[in-house]
C-alpha positions as CSV (number, residue, x, y, z in Angstrom):
1,X,95.3,124.8,85.9
2,X,92.7,122.6,85.5
3,X,89.9,124.3,83.6
4,X,86.7,122.2,84.2
5,X,83.8,121.5,81.6
6,X,80.2,121.4,81.7
7,X,80.2,120.9,85.6
8,X,77.3,121.5,87.5
9,X,75.8,122.4,90.5
10,X,77.0,119.0,92.6
11,X,75.5,116.9,95.2
12,X,77.1,116.6,98.7
13,X,80.2,115.2,96.3
14,X,83.4,113.6,97.6
15,X,86.5,112.9,96.0
16,X,88.0,109.3,95.2
17,X,92.0,109.3,94.1
18,X,94.1,107.2,92.9
19,X,97.4,106.7,91.0
20,X,99.4,105.1,89.2
21,X,102.5,103.9,90.7
22,X,104.0,104.1,93.7
23,X,100.9,103.6,95.5
24,X,99.8,101.0,93.2
25,X,100.8,97.9,94.1
26,X,98.9,95.5,91.3
27,X,97.0,98.7,89.7
28,X,94.6,97.7,92.2
29,X,93.9,101.1,93.3
30,X,93.6,102.7,89.6
31,X,91.6,99.8,88.7
32,X,88.9,100.6,91.4
33,X,88.4,103.7,89.8
34,X,89.0,102.8,86.9
35,X,85.4,100.2,87.5
36,X,84.0,103.2,89.5
37,X,84.1,105.2,86.3
38,X,83.1,102.1,83.8
39,X,80.4,101.2,86.4
40,X,78.7,104.6,87.6
41,X,79.4,106.0,83.6
42,X,81.6,109.3,84.9
43,X,81.2,112.1,82.7
44,X,85.1,113.7,82.3
45,X,85.2,117.5,83.4
46,X,89.3,118.1,83.2
47,X,92.9,117.6,83.4
48,X,95.6,118.8,85.0
49,X,98.8,120.5,82.9
50,X,101.0,117.2,82.4
51,X,104.1,120.1,81.5
52,X,103.8,121.3,85.2
53,X,103.8,118.0,86.7
54,X,105.5,115.0,84.6
55,X,109.0,114.0,83.3
56,X,108.2,112.6,79.7
57,X,111.3,110.7,79.5
58,X,109.3,108.9,82.6
59,X,106.1,108.9,81.7
60,X,106.2,108.9,77.5
61,X,103.2,110.3,75.5
62,X,101.6,107.6,73.4
63,X,100.1,108.4,69.7
64,X,96.9,106.2,68.7
65,X,95.4,106.0,65.5
66,X,90.8,106.9,65.5
67,X,88.7,104.6,63.9
68,X,88.2,107.5,61.4
69,X,92.7,107.5,60.7
70,X,93.1,110.4,62.7
71,X,96.5,110.5,64.6
72,X,96.6,112.3,68.0
73,X,98.5,112.0,71.4
74,X,97.4,111.4,74.4
75,X,99.5,113.0,77.7
76,X,100.3,111.6,80.5
77,X,98.4,113.6,83.2
78,X,95.8,113.2,85.8
79,X,92.0,113.8,84.8
80,X,88.9,114.2,87.1
81,X,85.2,112.9,86.1
82,X,82.4,113.1,87.8
83,X,79.1,111.0,88.4
84,X,76.0,111.0,90.5
85,X,74.8,108.3,92.8
86,X,72.0,107.1,93.6
87,X,71.7,105.9,97.3
88,X,67.8,104.3,98.1
89,X,68.2,103.9,100.9
90,X,68.8,107.5,101.5
91,X,66.3,108.2,99.6
92,X,68.7,110.5,97.9
93,X,72.0,111.2,95.5
94,X,75.4,112.7,95.9
95,X,78.0,113.2,93.8
96,X,81.4,111.7,93.6
97,X,84.2,112.7,91.9
98,X,86.2,110.6,90.6
99,X,90.5,111.5,90.0
100,X,92.5,108.4,88.7
101,X,96.0,110.2,87.9
102,X,99.8,109.6,87.8
103,X,101.8,110.1,91.3
104,X,104.2,113.6,89.7
105,X,107.7,113.6,89.0
106,X,108.1,116.9,90.2
107,X,106.4,119.7,92.3
108,X,103.8,117.6,94.9
109,X,102.9,120.0,96.5
110,X,101.8,122.1,93.9
111,X,99.9,119.5,92.4
112,X,98.3,118.9,95.9
113,X,97.4,122.2,96.3
114,X,95.4,122.3,92.6
115,X,93.3,118.6,93.8
116,X,93.0,119.9,96.6
117,X,92.2,123.8,95.0
118,X,89.8,122.1,92.6
119,X,87.8,120.4,95.8
120,X,86.9,123.3,97.2
121,X,85.6,124.6,94.2
122,X,83.3,121.3,92.8
123,X,82.0,121.7,97.4
124,X,84.3,117.9,97.8
125,X,83.3,117.3,101.5
126,X,85.7,114.6,101.9
127,X,89.0,112.9,100.4
128,X,88.9,109.5,100.0
129,X,91.7,108.3,98.7
130,X,93.2,104.4,97.6
131,X,96.5,103.1,97.9
132,X,97.6,99.4,97.5
133,X,101.0,97.9,98.8
134,X,102.7,94.7,98.4
135,X,102.2,92.6,101.8
136,X,102.9,89.2,103.4
137,X,99.5,88.4,102.5
138,X,97.7,84.8,101.3
139,X,95.7,85.7,98.5
140,X,93.4,82.9,99.4
141,X,92.1,84.5,102.2
142,X,90.5,87.8,102.3
143,X,92.8,90.5,101.1
144,X,93.4,93.1,104.2
145,X,92.4,96.8,103.7
146,X,93.4,99.6,106.0
147,X,91.9,102.8,106.5
148,X,93.3,105.9,108.6
149,X,91.9,109.4,108.9
150,X,93.9,112.8,109.0
151,X,92.9,113.7,112.6
152,X,90.6,112.3,115.9
153,X,87.8,113.4,115.4
154,X,87.0,112.2,112.0
155,X,89.0,109.1,113.4
156,X,86.4,108.6,116.0
157,X,83.2,109.6,113.4
158,X,84.5,106.7,111.5
159,X,85.9,104.0,113.8
160,X,88.6,104.0,111.7
161,X,92.6,104.6,113.0
162,X,94.6,107.4,113.0
163,X,98.5,106.6,110.9
164,X,101.0,106.0,113.1
165,X,102.9,105.1,109.6
166,X,106.6,106.8,109.6
167,X,108.8,106.3,106.5
168,X,109.1,106.7,102.7
169,X,106.1,107.9,101.1
170,X,103.9,108.6,98.1
171,X,102.0,111.6,96.6
172,X,99.0,109.5,98.5
173,X,100.6,110.3,101.8
174,X,101.0,114.1,101.1
175,X,97.7,114.3,99.6
176,X,96.5,112.8,102.5
177,X,99.2,115.1,104.6
178,X,97.8,118.2,102.7
179,X,94.7,118.0,103.2
180,X,94.5,118.0,107.1
181,X,96.5,121.1,106.8
182,X,93.9,122.8,105.3
183,X,91.0,120.6,107.1
184,X,89.7,118.8,104.0
185,X,88.4,116.1,106.2
186,X,90.2,113.2,104.9
187,X,90.7,109.1,104.8
188,X,92.8,106.9,103.4
189,X,92.8,103.0,102.2
190,X,94.8,100.5,101.5
191,X,95.0,96.9,100.1
192,X,97.6,94.8,100.8
193,X,98.4,92.7,97.3
194,X,100.1,89.7,98.2
195,X,103.7,89.9,96.9
196,X,104.2,87.1,95.2
197,X,101.5,87.5,92.8
198,X,102.0,91.6,92.4
199,X,102.5,91.8,87.9
200,X,99.1,93.5,87.6
201,X,95.5,92.7,87.3
202,X,94.7,92.4,90.8
203,X,91.5,92.4,90.5
204,X,90.4,91.2,94.5
205,X,92.6,93.5,95.6
206,X,90.6,95.8,93.4
207,X,87.6,94.1,94.5
208,X,88.1,94.8,98.8
209,X,89.3,98.4,98.3
210,X,85.5,98.9,96.6
211,X,83.8,97.5,99.1
212,X,85.5,99.8,101.8
213,X,84.2,102.4,100.3
214,X,81.2,101.2,100.0
215,X,81.4,100.6,104.1
216,X,82.8,104.1,104.5
217,X,80.5,106.3,101.8
218,X,77.1,103.4,102.5
219,X,76.4,103.4,99.2
220,X,76.3,100.3,97.2
221,X,79.2,100.2,94.0
222,X,78.0,98.1,90.9
223,X,80.8,95.0,90.6
224,X,80.0,93.9,87.4
225,X,81.8,90.8,86.8
226,X,84.7,92.1,89.1
227,X,84.1,89.1,91.7
228,X,84.0,86.4,88.9
229,X,87.5,87.8,88.1
230,X,88.7,88.0,91.6
231,X,87.2,84.2,91.7
232,X,89.5,83.5,88.6
233,X,92.8,85.0,89.3
234,X,92.6,83.2,92.7
235,X,92.0,80.1,90.6
236,X,95.1,81.0,88.6
237,X,96.9,81.7,92.0
238,X,96.2,78.2,92.8
239,X,97.5,76.7,90.0
240,X,100.4,78.5,90.0
241,X,101.2,77.4,93.5
242,X,100.1,73.9,92.9
243,X,103.4,73.4,90.6
244,X,105.8,74.0,93.2
245,X,106.3,72.6,96.5
246,X,108.1,75.6,98.0
247,X,105.8,77.8,96.8
248,X,102.2,76.1,98.1
249,X,104.1,75.2,101.4
250,X,105.0,79.6,101.6
251,X,101.0,80.2,101.2
252,X,100.6,77.9,103.6
253,X,102.1,79.2,106.3
254,X,100.8,82.6,105.5
255,X,97.7,81.7,106.0
256,X,98.0,80.2,109.1
257,X,99.2,83.5,110.2
258,X,96.5,85.0,109.0
259,X,93.4,82.4,110.4
260,X,95.5,82.8,113.8
261,X,95.8,86.6,113.3
262,X,92.3,87.1,112.3
263,X,90.7,84.6,115.3
264,X,89.3,87.0,117.2
265,X,87.9,89.1,114.5
266,X,85.9,86.1,112.9
267,X,82.9,88.0,114.4
268,X,79.9,89.3,114.0
269,X,81.4,92.6,112.9
270,X,83.0,90.6,109.7
271,X,79.3,89.2,109.5
272,X,77.3,92.9,110.2
273,X,80.1,94.4,107.4
274,X,78.9,92.2,105.2
275,X,74.9,92.1,105.9
276,X,74.9,95.9,105.6
277,X,76.1,95.8,101.6
278,X,73.0,93.0,101.1
279,X,70.7,95.3,102.4
280,X,72.2,97.9,100.3
281,X,72.1,96.2,97.0
282,X,68.9,95.0,98.0
283,X,67.7,98.8,98.0
284,X,69.8,99.8,94.9
285,X,68.0,96.3,93.1
286,X,64.2,97.3,94.2
287,X,61.4,95.5,96.0
288,X,61.1,91.9,94.2
289,X,64.3,91.5,92.7
290,X,65.9,89.5,95.2
291,X,69.3,89.5,96.7
292,X,72.4,90.8,94.6
293,X,74.7,88.7,92.8
294,X,78.1,88.5,94.3
295,X,81.0,86.7,96.4
296,X,80.5,85.7,99.9
297,X,82.6,87.3,102.7
298,X,85.5,85.4,101.9
299,X,86.1,86.8,98.2
300,X,86.7,90.8,99.2
301,X,87.0,92.3,102.0
């Protein structure tokens, strides 16, 4: 049972969730939630009871020592926080509930029901799940992010697809499906992490997910040092590829395939999305503070 602590009445709240494990290639999805927690200075509000959902021989608790020498145990679980986000372009604020968790080892249906019961208690209007998968994507190109929704009306309104995926799924897919059964609007965003650089962190994929969140929710996410981390990551992979001719040739093949597939879209649509982000950031910076810092269109989504 989740015991909430110090939660005010929330304004137009949306839940954004990501889980470690099968759904989190390169830790890109949980990295996005961690970034939002830090940049928005999110306040903790509760956690699930880990005894109900986790096998502690698989996800072991950890022992830590505080600055004053006190030992404590941190249990693996899924934790909630919230942040109030200002939307200058819209002249209002809204609240975002963040869930950073671990894919459970058991009782998945009870796990998702408990999350959605909390969402209902908080008045959440939409559930947004983040995921990342390994894919044949070149690290030198924008990280693809695919979007899917639970029902046709929502998909049509947001201009995204109904998922046609068939096959094994993780807790992200189960949570999205259960939200749909309960008529809770739900959208899933998945980043494609280059499979040949699967080890975490994957800042370029995290950045792509955050930009997809910006586009979906029409808000501006403070990016901090993430754009520079993404550029440094790409440079590092470039250097590794240059040392191995087979890897370099393989990457060139992925680039050619990607460029051919994306050619019809090199489009006004991508340019329009980037311009919308620029306007949001300009609104957040305030008048007279100039354009926002950060990479151009090729460094993210």
